[in-house]
C-alpha positions in Angstrom: 0.0 0.0 0.0 1.2 3.4 -0.8 3.0 5.2 2.2 0.7 8.2 2.1 -2.3 6.0 2.4 -1.1 4.2 5.4 -1.2 7.2 7.4 -4.8 7.3 6.8 -5.4 4.1 8.4 -6.3 3.8 12.2 -3.2 3.9 14.1 -1.1 4.6 11.1 -0.3 8.2 11.7 3.1 9.4 10.4 5.6 9.8 13.1 6.6 13.3 14.1 9.7 14.8 12.1 13.0 13.9 14.0 14.3 17.2 15.4 18.1 18.0 15.1 19.7 20.3 17.6 18.8 24.0 17.1 22.1 24.7 15.6 21.8 21.9 13.1 18.2 23.2 12.3 19.4 26.6 11.6 22.4 25.1 9.4 19.9 23.2 7.3 17.5 26.3 7.1 20.4 28.4 5.8 20.7 26.4 2.7 17.2 26.9 1.2 17.0 30.5 2.4 20.3 31.3 0.5 19.1 29.4 -2.4 15.8 31.3 -2.7 17.7 34.7 -2.2 20.0 33.7 -4.9 17.1 33.0 -7.1 15.6 36.2 -6.3 18.7 38.1 -7.3 19.0 36.3 -10.5 15.3 37.1 -11.2 15.9 40.8 -10.4 18.8 40.7 -12.8 16.7 39.4 -15.9 13.0 40.5 -15.3 10.9 42.2 -12.8 8.4 39.6 -12.2 9.3 38.3 -8.7 5.9 36.6 -8.2 6.8 34.0 -10.8 9.1 32.4 -8.2 7.0 32.6 -5.0 6.1 28.9 -5.2 9.8 28.0 -5.2 10.1 29.5 -1.8 7.5 26.9 -0.5 9.5 24.3 -2.3 12.6 25.3 -0.6 11.0 25.2 2.8 9.7 21.7 2.1 13.2 20.5 1.1 14.6 21.9 4.4 11.7 20.3 6.2 12.1 16.7 5.1 14.7 16.5 2.2 14.2 12.8 1.8 10.3 12.8 1.5 8.9 11.6 -1.9 7.3 15.1 -2.6 10.7 16.7 -2.3 12.8 14.4 -4.7 14.4 16.0 -7.6 12.3 14.0 -10.2 9.2 15.0 -8.4 10.3 18.7 -8.0 11.3 19.1 -11.7 8.2 17.3 -13.2 5.7 19.0 -11.1 7.1 22.6 -11.3 7.9 22.6 -14.9 4.8 21.0 -16.1 2.7 23.5 -13.9 4.6 26.4 -15.5 4.0 25.1 -19.0 0.2 24.2 -18.2 -0.3 27.6 -16.7 1.3 29.5 -19.7 -1.0 27.5 -22.1 -4.0 28.2 -20.1 -3.1 31.9 -20.0 -2.5 31.8 -23.7 -5.8 30.1 -24.5 -8.1 31.7 -22.1 -6.4 34.9 -21.0 -5.7 36.0 -17.4 -9.0 35.0 -15.9 -10.2 32.7 -13.2 -11.1 30.1 -15.8 -7.5 29.9 -16.9 -6.3 29.5 -13.4 -9.0 26.8 -12.7 -8.1 24.9 -15.7 -4.3 25.2 -15.1 -4.7 24.2 -11.5 -7.0 21.1 -12.2 -4.8 19.9 -15.0 -1.7 20.2 -13.0 -3.2 18.2 -10.1 -4.3 15.4 -12.5 -1.0 15.3 -14.2 1.0 15.1 -11.0 -1.1 12.3 -9.7 -0.9 10.4 -13.0 2.9 10.8 -13.1 3.3 10.2 -9.4 5.0 13.4 -9.0 3.0 15.4 -6.4 4.7 18.4 -5.2 2.1 20.8 -3.6 3.8 24.2 -4.4 3.4 23.5 -8.1 -0.3 24.1 -7.8 0.6 27.7 -7.0 3.0 27.7 -10.0 0.1 26.9 -12.3 -2.0 29.8 -11.0 0.8 32.2 -11.1 1.5 31.5 -14.9 -2.2 31.3 -15.7 -3.1 34.6 -14.1 -0.3 36.6 -15.6 2.4 34.7 -17.4 4.0 37.3 -19.4 5.7 35.8 -22.3 7.4 32.4 -22.9 10.9 33.3 -21.9 9.6 33.4 -18.3 9.2 29.7 -18.5 12.7 29.4 -19.5 13.9 31.6 -16.5 11.6 29.6 -14.2 13.2 26.3 -15.4 16.6 27.7 -14.4 15.2 28.5 -11.0 13.8 25.0 -10.8 17.2 23.6 -11.6 18.8 25.7 -8.8 16.1 24.5 -6.4 16.8 20.9 -7.4 20.4 21.5 -6.6 19.2 22.6 -3.2 17.9 19.0 -2.7 21.6 17.8 -3.2 22.8 20.5 -0.9 20.3 19.5 1.8 21.3 15.9 1.6 24.9 16.6 1.6 24.4 18.8 4.8 22.4 16.0 6.4 25.3 13.5 5.6 27.9 15.9 7.0 25.9 16.6 10.3 25.4 12.7 10.7 29.1 12.1 10.0 30.1 15.0 12.5 28.0 13.3 15.2 29.7 10.0 14.5 33.2 11.4 15.5 
């Protein structure tokens, strides 16, 4: 049975996240924060549409919270975020910046994430952002670059966890 469904069974609640020391928690939180700030700096250099990257801040925090969870895997992050951006842009181009385009983009994004087993909740926000005001196609390319940087964050978080674990062994 799927792990997410096991938590819905009686007595099958997910265990509480294992806490690290306060210092280690801050070290892990520093990486996603720095990555998001770097993305914002990059965006500011190229375009003035910061809102396109708001959902990546949520992605970065989820990665910090539990870097090994299935919703935070590189495959899941990339598929969900990029497909959401493209679907939002297509809805915008087809229906204009209206609530209908947002609804269509959101529903198709959710269905696609479920079908591809690549569920990453912040991607729903991405589809809405692009559907309501996507600008032009080059924003999707810039967003893809930001997603790549966020995917690199997954590797950084795993490396940090490995280093913290190794440091505790000594």
